[in-house]
N, CA, C and O atoms as a Tinker XYZ file with bonds, in Angstrom:
   236  protein
     1  N     20.363000  -10.409000   12.879000    73     2
     2  CA    20.611000   -9.973000   14.232000    64     1     3
     3  C     21.466000   -8.702000   14.283000    63     2     4     5
     4  O     21.261000   -7.835000   15.133000    81     3
     5  N     22.419000   -8.609000   13.366000    73     3     6
     6  CA    23.268000   -7.415000   13.306000    64     5     7
     7  C     22.413000   -6.180000   13.045000    63     6     8     9
     8  O     22.608000   -5.138000   13.670000    81     7
     9  N     21.469000   -6.303000   12.122000    73     7    10
    10  CA    20.595000   -5.171000   11.810000    64     9    11
    11  C     19.790000   -4.773000   13.038000    63    10    12    13
    12  O     19.643000   -3.585000   13.326000    81    11
    13  N     19.276000   -5.741000   13.753000    73    11    14
    14  CA    18.487000   -5.443000   14.950000    64    13    15
    15  C     19.349000   -4.732000   15.995000    63    14    16    17
    16  O     18.896000   -3.779000   16.627000    81    15
    17  N     20.579000   -5.188000   16.176000    73    15    18
    18  CA    21.481000   -4.545000   17.145000    64    17    19
    19  C     21.795000   -3.114000   16.722000    63    18    20    21
    20  O     21.834000   -2.208000   17.555000    81    19
    21  N     22.015000   -2.918000   15.436000    73    19    22
    22  CA    22.302000   -1.569000   14.940000    64    21    23
    23  C     21.092000   -0.663000   15.093000    63    22    24    25
    24  O     21.231000    0.510000   15.442000    81    23
    25  N     19.905000   -1.201000   14.834000    73    23    26
    26  CA    18.693000   -0.400000   15.000000    64    25    27
    27  C     18.465000   -0.037000   16.461000    63    26    28    29
    28  O     18.033000    1.076000   16.761000    81    27
    29  N     18.749000   -0.956000   17.364000    73    27    30
    30  CA    18.592000   -0.658000   18.791000    64    29    31
    31  C     19.563000    0.444000   19.221000    63    30    32    33
    32  O     19.198000    1.331000   19.993000    81    31
    33  N     20.797000    0.385000   18.719000    73    31    34
    34  CA    21.770000    1.449000   19.024000    64    33    35
    35  C     21.303000    2.776000   18.459000    63    34    36    37
    36  O     21.421000    3.813000   19.112000    81    35
    37  N     20.774000    2.743000   17.244000    73    35    38
    38  CA    20.276000    3.968000   16.618000    64    37    39
    39  C     19.103000    4.526000   17.404000    63    38    40    41
    40  O     19.001000    5.738000   17.592000    81    39
    41  N     18.223000    3.660000   17.862000    73    39    42
    42  CA    17.076000    4.096000   18.658000    64    41    43
    43  C     17.556000    4.750000   19.944000    63    42    44    45
    44  O     17.032000    5.790000   20.342000    81    43
    45  N     18.528000    4.163000   20.585000    73    43    46
    46  CA    19.060000    4.738000   21.813000    64    45    47
    47  C     19.656000    6.125000   21.556000    63    46    48    49
    48  O     19.454000    7.047000   22.345000    81    47
    49  N     20.379000    6.264000   20.468000    73    47    50
    50  CA    20.972000    7.559000   20.127000    64    49    51
    51  C     19.888000    8.595000   19.841000    63    50    52    53
    52  O     20.004000    9.752000   20.245000    81    51
    53  N     18.839000    8.177000   19.146000    73    51    54
    54  CA    17.737000    9.090000   18.849000    64    53    55
    55  C     17.029000    9.496000   20.140000    63    54    56    57
    56  O     16.693000   10.666000   20.325000    81    55
    57  N     16.805000    8.538000   21.027000    73    55    58
    58  CA    16.158000    8.847000   22.308000    64    57    59
    59  C     16.996000    9.843000   23.111000    63    58    60    61
    60  O     16.456000   10.788000   23.686000    81    59
    61  N     18.312000    9.631000   23.150000    73    59    62
    62  CA    19.200000   10.555000   23.866000    64    61    63
    63  C     19.159000   11.947000   23.257000    63    62    64    65
    64  O     19.077000   12.946000   23.972000    81    63
    65  N     19.218000   12.006000   21.939000    73    63    66
    66  CA    19.187000   13.302000   21.258000    64    65    67
    67  C     17.851000   14.003000   21.480000    63    66    68    69
    68  O     17.801000   15.215000   21.686000    81    67
    69  N     16.774000   13.227000   21.435000    73    67    70
    70  CA    15.452000   13.804000   21.674000    64    69    71
    71  C     15.371000   14.393000   23.068000    63    70    72    73
    72  O     14.860000   15.497000   23.252000    81    71
    73  N     15.868000   13.666000   24.042000    73    71    74
    74  CA    15.849000   14.141000   25.418000    64    73    75
    75  C     16.672000   15.426000   25.562000    63    74    76    77
    76  O     16.237000   16.378000   26.210000    81    75
    77  N     17.850000   15.445000   24.959000    73    75    78
    78  CA    18.693000   16.641000   25.022000    64    77    79
    79  C     18.001000   17.840000   24.385000    63    78    80    81
    80  O     18.036000   18.948000   24.920000    81    79
    81  N     17.383000   17.608000   23.253000    73    79    82
    82  CA    16.695000   18.707000   22.578000    64    81    83
    83  C     15.475000   19.169000   23.363000    63    82    84    85
    84  O     15.175000   20.363000   23.395000    81    83
    85  N     14.783000   18.253000   23.986000    73    83    86
    86  CA    13.638000   18.652000   24.805000    64    85    87
    87  C     14.101000   19.510000   25.974000    63    86    88    89
    88  O     13.446000   20.492000   26.323000    81    87
    89  N     15.221000   19.147000   26.577000    73    87    90
    90  CA    15.784000   19.962000   27.661000    64    89    91
    91  C     16.190000   21.342000   27.145000    63    90    92    93
    92  O     15.941000   22.353000   27.801000    81    91
    93  N     16.811000   21.376000   25.975000    73    91    94
    94  CA    17.215000   22.654000   25.382000    64    93    95
    95  C     15.997000   23.507000   25.069000    63    94    96    97
    96  O     16.018000   24.725000   25.251000    81    95
    97  N     14.945000   22.869000   24.602000    73    95    98
    98  CA    13.721000   23.609000   24.280000    64    97    99
    99  C     13.173000   24.285000   25.527000    63    98   100   101
   100  O     12.723000   25.429000   25.467000    81    99
   101  N     13.205000   23.593000   26.645000    73    99   102
   102  CA    12.696000   24.180000   27.886000    64   101   103
   103  C     13.527000   25.385000   28.319000    63   102   104   105
   104  O     13.012000   26.317000   28.937000    81   103
   105  N     14.810000   25.355000   27.991000    73   103   106
   106  CA    15.705000   26.437000   28.420000    64   105   107
   107  C     15.841000   27.556000   27.391000    63   106   108   109
   108  O     16.332000   28.641000   27.702000    81   107
   109  N     15.407000   27.286000   26.182000    73   107   110
   110  CA    15.641000   28.242000   25.089000    64   109   111
   111  C     14.748000   29.470000   25.191000    63   110   112   113
   112  O     13.554000   29.374000   25.475000    81   111
   113  N     15.355000   30.620000   24.952000    73   111   114
   114  CA    14.592000   31.860000   24.873000    64   113   115
   115  C     14.265000   32.199000   23.431000    63   114   116   117
   116  O     13.247000   32.829000   23.147000    81   115
   117  N     15.138000   31.777000   22.518000    73   115   118
   118  CA    14.915000   32.045000   21.098000    64   117   119
   119  C     15.279000   30.802000   20.304000    63   118   120   121
   120  O     15.856000   29.859000   20.846000    81   119
   121  N     14.951000   30.798000   19.052000    73   119   122
   122  CA    15.248000   29.649000   18.204000    64   121   123
   123  C     14.323000   28.472000   18.458000    63   122   124   125
   124  O     14.613000   27.345000   18.057000    81   123
   125  N     13.225000   28.734000   19.117000    73   123   126
   126  CA    12.309000   27.651000   19.493000    64   125   127
   127  C     11.817000   26.861000   18.275000    63   126   128   129
   128  O     11.707000   25.637000   18.346000    81   127
   129  N     11.523000   27.528000   17.177000    73   127   130
   130  CA    10.974000   26.808000   16.018000    64   129   131
   131  C     11.992000   25.830000   15.434000    63   130   132   133
   132  O     11.617000   24.746000   14.988000    81   131
   133  N     13.281000   26.199000   15.430000    73   131   134
   134  CA    14.311000   25.282000   14.938000    64   133   135
   135  C     14.409000   24.046000   15.833000    63   134   136   137
   136  O     14.537000   22.923000   15.346000    81   135
   137  N     14.349000   24.265000   17.120000    73   135   138
   138  CA    14.423000   23.152000   18.070000    64   137   139
   139  C     13.192000   22.262000   17.928000    63   138   140   141
   140  O     13.309000   21.037000   17.906000    81   139
   141  N     12.028000   22.867000   17.834000    73   139   142
   142  CA    10.794000   22.091000   17.664000    64   141   143
   143  C     10.844000   21.255000   16.393000    63   142   144   145
   144  O     10.434000   20.095000   16.397000    81   143
   145  N     11.338000   21.830000   15.319000    73   143   146
   146  CA    11.438000   21.115000   14.048000    64   145   147
   147  C     12.400000   19.927000   14.186000    63   146   148   149
   148  O     12.110000   18.836000   13.697000    81   147
   149  N     13.526000   20.135000   14.841000    73   147   150
   150  CA    14.493000   19.053000   15.034000    64   149   151
   151  C     13.900000   17.938000   15.894000    63   150   152   153
   152  O     14.106000   16.758000   15.614000    81   151
   153  N     13.170000   18.310000   16.931000    73   151   154
   154  CA    12.530000   17.309000   17.787000    64   153   155
   155  C     11.511000   16.510000   16.987000    63   154   156   157
   156  O     11.439000   15.288000   17.122000    81   155
   157  N     10.735000   17.174000   16.169000    73   155   158
   158  CA     9.753000   16.465000   15.343000    64   157   159
   159  C     10.431000   15.484000   14.390000    63   158   160   161
   160  O      9.940000   14.373000   14.189000    81   159
   161  N     11.557000   15.889000   13.803000    73   159   162
   162  CA    12.285000   14.999000   12.907000    64   161   163
   163  C     12.833000   13.793000   13.667000    63   162   164   165
   164  O     12.794000   12.670000   13.165000    81   163
   165  N     13.341000   14.024000   14.872000    73   163   166
   166  CA    13.838000   12.911000   15.674000    64   165   167
   167  C     12.706000   11.994000   16.116000    63   166   168   169
   168  O     12.871000   10.774000   16.140000    81   167
   169  N     11.579000   12.558000   16.461000    73   167   170
   170  CA    10.420000   11.738000   16.814000    64   169   171
   171  C     10.017000   10.851000   15.641000    63   170   172   173
   172  O      9.686000    9.680000   15.829000    81   171
   173  N     10.045000   11.410000   14.428000    73   171   174
   174  CA     9.712000   10.623000   13.237000    64   173   175
   175  C     10.730000    9.497000   13.036000    63   174   176   177
   176  O     10.359000    8.371000   12.705000    81   175
   177  N     12.008000    9.806000   13.235000    73   175   178
   178  CA    13.049000    8.789000   13.090000    64   177   179
   179  C     12.873000    7.690000   14.137000    63   178   180   181
   180  O     13.021000    6.505000   13.838000    81   179
   181  N     12.557000    8.096000   15.359000    73   179   182
   182  CA    12.334000    7.117000   16.427000    64   181   183
   183  C     11.168000    6.194000   16.062000    63   182   184   185
   184  O     11.251000    4.982000   16.262000    81   183
   185  N     10.100000    6.754000   15.537000    73   183   186
   186  CA     8.943000    5.959000   15.128000    64   185   187
   187  C      9.331000    4.966000   14.036000    63   186   188   189
   188  O      8.929000    3.803000   14.077000    81   187
   189  N     10.109000    5.425000   13.063000    73   187   190
   190  CA    10.543000    4.543000   11.973000    64   189   191
   191  C     11.412000    3.405000   12.500000    63   190   192   193
   192  O     11.260000    2.260000   12.074000    81   191
   193  N     12.321000    3.712000   13.423000    73   191   194
   194  CA    13.194000    2.680000   13.989000    64   193   195
   195  C     12.379000    1.682000   14.795000    63   194   196   197
   196  O     12.589000    0.474000   14.685000    81   195
   197  N     11.451000    2.177000   15.602000    73   195   198
   198  CA    10.598000    1.267000   16.379000    64   197   199
   199  C      9.788000    0.352000   15.453000    63   198   200   201
   200  O      9.634000   -0.836000   15.735000    81   199
   201  N      9.276000    0.899000   14.360000    73   199   202
   202  CA     8.513000    0.106000   13.396000    64   201   203
   203  C      9.402000   -0.980000   12.789000    63   202   204   205
   204  O      8.984000   -2.131000   12.661000    81   203
   205  N     10.626000   -0.611000   12.419000    73   203   206
   206  CA    11.551000   -1.584000   11.834000    64   205   207
   207  C     11.887000   -2.686000   12.835000    63   206   208   209
   208  O     11.933000   -3.861000   12.471000    81   207
   209  N     12.119000   -2.319000   14.085000    73   207   210
   210  CA    12.399000   -3.322000   15.110000    64   209   211
   211  C     11.213000   -4.261000   15.303000    63   210   212   213
   212  O     11.389000   -5.473000   15.431000    81   211
   213  N     10.018000   -3.706000   15.324000    73   211   214
   214  CA     8.810000   -4.522000   15.485000    64   213   215
   215  C      8.673000   -5.494000   14.308000    63   214   216   217
   216  O      8.331000   -6.661000   14.498000    81   215
   217  N      8.940000   -5.008000   13.103000    73   215   218
   218  CA     8.858000   -5.875000   11.929000    64   217   219
   219  C      9.905000   -6.983000   11.989000    63   218   220   221
   220  O      9.629000   -8.117000   11.595000    81   219
   221  N     11.102000   -6.668000   12.477000    73   219   222
   222  CA    12.136000   -7.686000   12.615000    64   221   223
   223  C     11.719000   -8.751000   13.629000    63   222   224   225
   224  O     11.909000   -9.946000   13.401000    81   223
   225  N     11.155000   -8.309000   14.740000    73   223   226
   226  CA    10.729000   -9.258000   15.772000    64   225   227
   227  C      9.591000  -10.145000   15.276000    63   226   228   229
   228  O      9.527000  -11.329000   15.609000    81   227
   229  N      8.705000   -9.573000   14.489000    73   227   230
   230  CA     7.540000  -10.318000   14.016000    64   229   231
   231  C      7.833000  -11.154000   12.772000    63   230   232   233
   232  O      7.007000  -11.955000   12.334000    81   231
   233  N      9.011000  -10.954000   12.220000    73   231   234
   234  CA     9.429000  -11.744000   11.058000    64   233   235
   235  C      8.792000  -11.275000    9.825000    63   234   236
   236  O      9.035000  -11.831000    8.754000    81   235
């Protein structure tokens, strides 16, 4: 259960960071590729966390 709680917190942090970066991307005039790369990495992390949570729920 501790692992599941920690993963949920991590997922929330990743979602918040993704949202912030998406907002920054919309406002950015330069550095777009760095922001896009960071968003892609966060999206991958979010997918991994969701997969781990699903596996925990399914046993």
